[in-house]
Structures are given as C-alpha cells and as structure tokens.
Z-matrix of the N, CA and C atoms (Angstrom, degrees):
N
C 1 1.431
C 2 1.519 1 111.12
N 3 1.344 2 114.55 1 -41.82
C 4 1.463 3 118.19 2 179.22
C 5 1.515 4 110.61 3 -64.02
N 6 1.309 5 116.40 4 -40.21
C 7 1.462 6 119.62 5 179.97
C 8 1.520 7 110.98 6 -64.92
N 9 1.340 8 115.00 7 -40.28
C 10 1.463 9 118.02 8 177.75
C 11 1.525 10 110.89 9 -64.18
N 12 1.315 11 113.98 10 -42.07
C 13 1.472 12 118.59 11 179.02
C 14 1.518 13 110.75 12 -63.20
N 15 1.350 14 115.87 13 -44.02
C 16 1.456 15 120.16 14 179.13
C 17 1.522 16 109.70 15 -63.35
N 18 1.325 17 116.42 16 -42.60
C 19 1.455 18 120.01 17 178.31
C 20 1.535 19 110.37 18 -62.01
N 21 1.330 20 116.17 19 -44.14
C 22 1.459 21 120.35 20 178.25
C 23 1.527 22 110.63 21 -61.12
N 24 1.323 23 118.15 22 -43.44
C 25 1.468 24 122.71 23 179.67
C 26 1.525 25 110.26 24 -64.69
N 27 1.335 26 116.06 25 -40.71
C 28 1.469 27 119.46 26 178.20
C 29 1.526 28 110.95 27 -64.21
N 30 1.330 29 115.01 28 -42.79
C 31 1.469 30 118.59 29 178.03
C 32 1.527 31 110.95 30 -63.73
N 33 1.312 32 116.37 31 -41.61
C 34 1.469 33 120.39 32 179.36
C 35 1.527 34 109.96 33 -64.05
N 36 1.331 35 115.67 34 -40.75
C 37 1.465 36 119.54 35 178.05
C 38 1.520 37 109.97 36 -64.39
N 39 1.327 38 115.68 37 -44.00
C 40 1.465 39 119.16 38 177.88
C 41 1.531 40 111.04 39 -62.14
N 42 1.324 41 115.85 40 -40.45
C 43 1.468 42 119.50 41 178.17
C 44 1.523 43 110.83 42 -63.10
N 45 1.330 44 116.15 43 -43.96
C 46 1.474 45 118.98 44 178.72
C 47 1.519 46 110.55 45 -62.24
N 48 1.327 47 116.49 46 -41.09
C 49 1.465 48 119.75 47 177.91
C 50 1.533 49 110.38 48 -63.37
N 51 1.315 50 115.90 49 -43.77
C 52 1.468 51 119.56 50 179.44
C 53 1.525 52 110.45 51 -63.31
N 54 1.322 53 116.03 52 -41.78
C 55 1.470 54 119.65 53 178.31
C 56 1.519 55 109.69 54 -63.55
N 57 1.311 56 117.01 55 -44.50
C 58 1.472 57 119.77 56 178.49
C 59 1.525 58 110.66 57 -62.48
N 60 1.341 59 115.95 58 -43.77
C 61 1.458 60 120.20 59 179.70
C 62 1.534 61 109.62 60 -62.20
N 63 1.321 62 116.25 61 -45.89
C 64 1.466 63 119.61 62 178.48
C 65 1.529 64 111.22 63 -62.86
N 66 1.321 65 115.98 64 -40.69
C 67 1.469 66 119.27 65 179.04
C 68 1.523 67 110.39 66 -64.80
N 69 1.323 68 116.06 67 -40.97
C 70 1.464 69 119.55 68 178.83
C 71 1.525 70 110.24 69 -64.91
N 72 1.330 71 116.10 70 -42.18
C 73 1.465 72 119.18 71 178.27
C 74 1.531 73 111.05 72 -63.94
N 75 1.316 74 116.19 73 -40.89
C 76 1.467 75 119.64 74 178.44
C 77 1.522 76 110.76 75 -65.64
N 78 1.330 77 116.57 76 -40.18
C 79 1.455 78 119.95 77 178.51
C 80 1.520 79 110.67 78 -62.89
N 81 1.318 80 117.00 79 -43.62
C 82 1.464 81 121.06 80 177.42
C 83 1.523 82 110.01 81 -61.37
N 84 1.326 83 116.60 82 -43.55
C 85 1.469 84 120.11 83 179.43
C 86 1.527 85 111.14 84 -62.81
N 87 1.328 86 116.08 85 -42.34
C 88 1.473 87 119.90 86 178.97
C 89 1.523 88 110.49 87 -64.99
N 90 1.329 89 116.60 88 -43.29
C 91 1.462 90 119.56 89 179.20
C 92 1.521 91 111.23 90 -63.87
N 93 1.330 92 116.70 91 -42.55
C 94 1.465 93 119.61 92 177.50
C 95 1.524 94 110.96 93 -63.23
N 96 1.314 95 116.40 94 -42.96
C 97 1.467 96 119.82 95 179.92
C 98 1.523 97 110.91 96 -65.18
N 99 1.330 98 116.82 97 -42.82
C 100 1.468 99 118.55 98 -179.87
C 101 1.526 100 110.64 99 -68.95
N 102 1.336 101 116.75 100 -35.22
C 103 1.467 102 119.48 101 175.67
C 104 1.512 103 111.26 102 -65.32
N 105 1.329 104 116.41 103 -41.82
C 106 1.466 105 119.95 104 177.60
C 107 1.521 106 110.21 105 -65.01
N 108 1.331 107 116.43 106 -39.56
C 109 1.467 108 120.25 107 178.46
C 110 1.524 109 110.31 108 -64.07
N 111 1.325 110 116.35 109 -44.36
C 112 1.468 111 119.88 110 179.22
C 113 1.522 112 110.55 111 -63.65
N 114 1.322 113 117.00 112 -41.13
C 115 1.464 114 120.46 113 178.20
C 116 1.526 115 110.69 114 -64.28
N 117 1.324 116 116.37 115 -43.55
C 118 1.471 117 119.89 116 178.67
C 119 1.527 118 110.61 117 -63.26
N 120 1.329 119 116.74 118 -41.04
C 121 1.467 120 120.06 119 178.40
C 122 1.523 121 110.64 120 -64.30
N 123 1.325 122 116.27 121 -40.89
C 124 1.466 123 120.15 122 178.72
C 125 1.525 124 110.71 123 -64.39
N 126 1.320 125 117.09 124 -43.41
C 127 1.466 126 120.63 125 178.91
C 128 1.527 127 110.58 126 -63.37
N 129 1.325 128 116.73 127 -41.41
C 130 1.467 129 120.07 128 178.60
C 131 1.524 130 110.42 129 -63.55
N 132 1.331 131 116.57 130 -39.58
C 133 1.465 132 120.26 131 178.29
C 134 1.527 133 110.73 132 -64.94
N 135 1.339 134 116.61 133 -41.26
C 136 1.463 135 119.61 134 178.32
C 137 1.524 136 110.45 135 -64.46
N 138 1.328 137 117.15 136 -41.53
C 139 1.462 138 120.41 137 178.46
C 140 1.521 139 110.52 138 -64.48
N 141 1.329 140 117.15 139 -38.06
C 142 1.466 141 120.77 140 178.08
C 143 1.523 142 109.96 141 -64.53
N 144 1.339 143 117.08 142 -41.84
C 145 1.464 144 120.50 143 177.52
C 146 1.524 145 110.94 144 -62.54
N 147 1.339 146 116.38 145 -42.90
C 148 1.469 147 119.73 146 178.59
C 149 1.518 148 110.67 147 -64.43
N 150 1.329 149 116.80 148 -39.69
C 151 1.464 150 120.86 149 178.72
C 152 1.524 151 110.46 150 -63.79
N 153 1.319 152 117.38 151 -42.60
C 154 1.465 153 120.86 152 177.74
C 155 1.527 154 110.92 153 -63.45
N 156 1.338 155 116.97 154 -38.68
C 157 1.462 156 120.80 155 178.19
C 158 1.525 157 110.44 156 -63.54
N 159 1.336 158 116.42 157 -44.10
C 160 1.470 159 120.27 158 178.56
C 161 1.520 160 110.27 159 -63.61
N 162 1.335 161 117.00 160 -42.98
C 163 1.472 162 120.37 161 177.89
C 164 1.522 163 110.69 162 -60.07
N 165 1.326 164 116.37 163 -42.70
C 166 1.468 165 120.56 164 179.45
C 167 1.527 166 110.33 165 -62.49
N 168 1.337 167 116.39 166 -44.82
C 169 1.466 168 119.81 167 179.81
C 170 1.527 169 111.22 168 -63.32
N 171 1.326 170 117.10 169 -38.83
C 172 1.468 171 120.18 170 178.12
C 173 1.520 172 110.06 171 -65.06
N 174 1.348 173 116.35 172 -44.51
C 175 1.476 174 119.30 173 178.13
C 176 1.520 175 110.88 174 -59.84
N 177 1.335 176 116.85 175 -42.94
C 178 1.462 177 120.17 176 -179.63
C 179 1.528 178 110.53 177 -65.06
N 180 1.327 179 117.34 178 -40.06
C 181 1.466 180 120.51 179 178.63
C 182 1.522 181 110.77 180 -65.12
N 183 1.334 182 116.41 181 -40.46
C 184 1.470 183 119.81 182 178.41
C 185 1.521 184 110.02 183 -64.28
N 186 1.345 185 116.53 184 -43.80
C 187 1.468 186 119.49 185 178.77
C 188 1.525 187 110.97 186 -63.85
N 189 1.333 188 116.70 187 -41.61
C 190 1.470 189 120.13 188 179.89
C 191 1.523 190 110.21 189 -64.30
N 192 1.332 191 116.54 190 -43.07
C 193 1.465 192 119.46 191 179.16
C 194 1.524 193 110.20 192 -64.23
N 195 1.318 194 116.95 193 -42.38
C 196 1.465 195 120.36 194 179.02
C 197 1.524 196 110.61 195 -63.61
N 198 1.336 197 117.01 196 -39.18
C 199 1.464 198 120.24 197 178.78
C 200 1.524 199 110.76 198 -65.35
N 201 1.327 200 116.45 199 -41.96
C 202 1.471 201 120.12 200 178.96
C 203 1.522 202 110.01 201 -64.43
N 204 1.339 203 116.64 202 -44.42
C 205 1.463 204 119.63 203 179.40
C 206 1.522 205 111.30 204 -63.97
N 207 1.335 206 116.59 205 -39.52
C 208 1.466 207 119.79 206 178.47
C 209 1.523 208 110.59 207 -65.15
N 210 1.334 209 116.31 208 -40.71
C 211 1.458 210 119.93 209 178.76
C 212 1.528 211 110.34 210 -64.73
N 213 1.320 212 116.78 211 -43.12
C 214 1.466 213 119.70 212 178.93
C 215 1.525 214 111.16 213 -64.73
N 216 1.325 215 116.43 214 -40.16
C 217 1.465 216 119.38 215 178.64
C 218 1.522 217 110.49 216 -64.95
N 219 1.329 218 115.99 217 -41.62
C 220 1.466 219 119.32 218 179.12
C 221 1.519 220 110.43 219 -64.14
N 222 1.326 221 116.59 220 -41.76
C 223 1.462 222 119.22 221 179.38
C 224 1.520 223 110.71 222 -65.44
N 225 1.317 224 116.70 223 -42.97
C 226 1.464 225 118.32 224 -178.86
C 227 1.522 226 110.93 225 -69.11
N 228 1.317 227 117.62 226 -23.62
C 229 1.460 228 120.19 227 179.04
C 230 1.524 229 111.46 228 -89.31
N 231 1.345 230 115.67 229 -49.58
C 232 1.463 231 119.03 230 -171.22
C 233 1.519 232 114.13 231 -84.22
N 234 1.315 233 118.44 232 -38.40
C 235 1.467 234 119.79 233 -175.03
C 236 1.521 235 111.48 234 -59.08
N 237 1.326 236 120.42 235 -48.67
C 238 1.469 237 118.28 236 178.01
C 239 1.526 238 112.20 237 -63.60
N 240 1.326 239 116.62 238 -37.44
C 241 1.466 240 119.34 239 -179.08
C 242 1.522 241 111.65 240 -68.42
N 243 1.318 242 115.94 241 -39.13
C 244 1.469 243 119.27 242 177.23
C 245 1.520 244 109.76 243 -66.23
N 246 1.328 245 116.30 244 -42.04
C 247 1.470 246 119.43 245 179.31
C 248 1.522 247 110.57 246 -63.06
N 249 1.330 248 116.69 247 -42.70
C 250 1.471 249 119.99 248 178.78
C 251 1.520 250 110.23 249 -64.76
N 252 1.328 251 116.72 250 -43.88
C 253 1.467 252 119.83 251 -179.99
C 254 1.523 253 110.68 252 -63.99
N 255 1.324 254 116.52 253 -41.33
C 256 1.461 255 119.82 254 178.89
C 257 1.531 256 110.22 255 -63.78
N 258 1.332 257 116.19 256 -44.64
C 259 1.472 258 119.95 257 179.25
C 260 1.524 259 110.28 258 -63.95
N 261 1.329 260 116.93 259 -40.95
C 262 1.469 261 120.22 260 178.80
C 263 1.523 262 110.22 261 -64.64
N 264 1.328 263 116.38 262 -40.81
C 265 1.467 264 119.71 263 178.12
C 266 1.514 265 111.06 264 -64.00
N 267 1.329 266 116.94 265 -41.83
C 268 1.466 267 120.73 266 178.63
C 269 1.521 268 110.29 267 -65.34
N 270 1.320 269 116.68 268 -40.06
C 271 1.464 270 120.75 269 179.08
C 272 1.538 271 110.09 270 -65.27
N 273 1.335 272 116.39 271 -42.63
C 274 1.470 273 119.98 272 178.73
C 275 1.523 274 110.89 273 -63.51
N 276 1.325 275 115.78 274 -41.16
C 277 1.475 276 119.44 275 178.83
C 278 1.519 277 110.27 276 -64.70
N 279 1.328 278 116.77 277 -39.97
C 280 1.461 279 120.71 278 178.31
C 281 1.528 280 110.02 279 -62.73
N 282 1.336 281 115.97 280 -42.50
C 283 1.473 282 119.60 281 178.63
C 284 1.523 283 110.50 282 -62.60
N 285 1.311 284 117.86 283 -40.93
C 286 1.475 285 120.31 284 178.66
C 287 1.529 286 110.53 285 -63.04
N 288 1.329 287 115.04 286 -44.37
C 289 1.469 288 119.43 287 179.28
C 290 1.531 289 110.30 288 -63.12
N 291 1.316 290 116.41 289 -43.23
C 292 1.460 291 121.09 290 -178.74
C 293 1.530 292 109.75 291 -62.49
N 294 1.306 293 116.82 292 -44.65
C 295 1.467 294 120.10 293 179.61
C 296 1.520 295 110.76 294 -65.60
N 297 1.342 296 115.71 295 -38.77
C 298 1.462 297 119.10 296 -179.07
C 299 1.517 298 110.93 297 -67.10
N 300 1.313 299 117.92 298 -34.97
C 301 1.461 300 121.61 299 -178.23
C 302 1.530 301 112.30 300 -89.79
N 303 1.307 302 116.58 301 -11.46
C 304 1.455 303 119.14 302 -178.34
C 305 1.505 304 112.29 303 74.70
N 306 1.338 305 117.54 304 22.96
C 307 1.459 306 121.55 305 -178.94
C 308 1.520 307 109.68 306 -80.28
N 309 1.322 308 114.89 307 149.78
C 310 1.456 309 120.02 308 176.95
C 311 1.523 310 111.20 309 -108.56
N 312 1.341 311 117.60 310 8.41
C 313 1.468 312 121.31 311 178.29
C 314 1.529 313 109.24 312 -75.47
N 315 1.305 314 116.44 313 139.17
C 316 1.465 315 118.83 314 -179.77
C 317 1.530 316 111.17 315 -72.97
N 318 1.302 317 116.16 316 153.51
C 319 1.474 318 121.95 317 176.98
C 320 1.514 319 109.72 318 -91.99
N 321 1.293 320 116.99 319 138.20
C 322 1.457 321 122.34 320 173.65
C 323 1.506 322 114.13 321 63.12
N 324 1.293 323 119.10 322 28.07
C 325 1.451 324 121.38 323 176.31
C 326 1.517 325 113.13 324 76.63
N 327 1.343 326 118.11 325 23.77
C 328 1.470 327 120.24 326 179.10
C 329 1.494 328 111.19 327 -78.97
C-alpha cells in the first residue's frame, strides 16, 4: 500500500511538473507571439507613417508644380498684354500731347 501510495504521489508530482512545464512553455509561446504581434503592429504603423509622409511630399510637389505652371501661364498671358497696354497708353498720351502742342513729330518713332 505504501509503495502504491508513493508511486501515486510520484506520478502526481510528475504530472504537476509536466503541467507546470507545459504552462511555462505555453506562457513563453504566448509572450513570444504577443511580442511578435506588437513588433509587427509597430512596423506596420511605421510603414503607414512613412507612406503618409511620401503622400504628403507628393501632394506638396504637385501643388508646387501647379503653382509654378500657373505663374508661368499668367506671366506668358499677362506680361505681354500689360506691356502692350502700357505702350498703347504711352502712345495715346504722346498723341494727346502732340495734338495739344500742335507738334508734327511722330510719337514712338512712327
């Protein structure tokens, strides 16, 4: 009876050790998995931040290019027209002055 009891106690002790060992192994596996998950989530977040930064830079470059093109278009449209209008205004003023003074000299080298 004592031997059976001792054998039973030894088996129970071995079972408890095995359960503890299995629990420890499972805990390590869970911790490793959660650490890997946290690392993967962190990496994904960093990649998302980098992607947003690249998107922002692309948007800024597109806006800058559009602004430059708009400025160039405005200059190519308005600068000649302003110059022509200014020259026409100067020519008209010269004609008024010439008529007022009774001069027969041409305005602007005409």
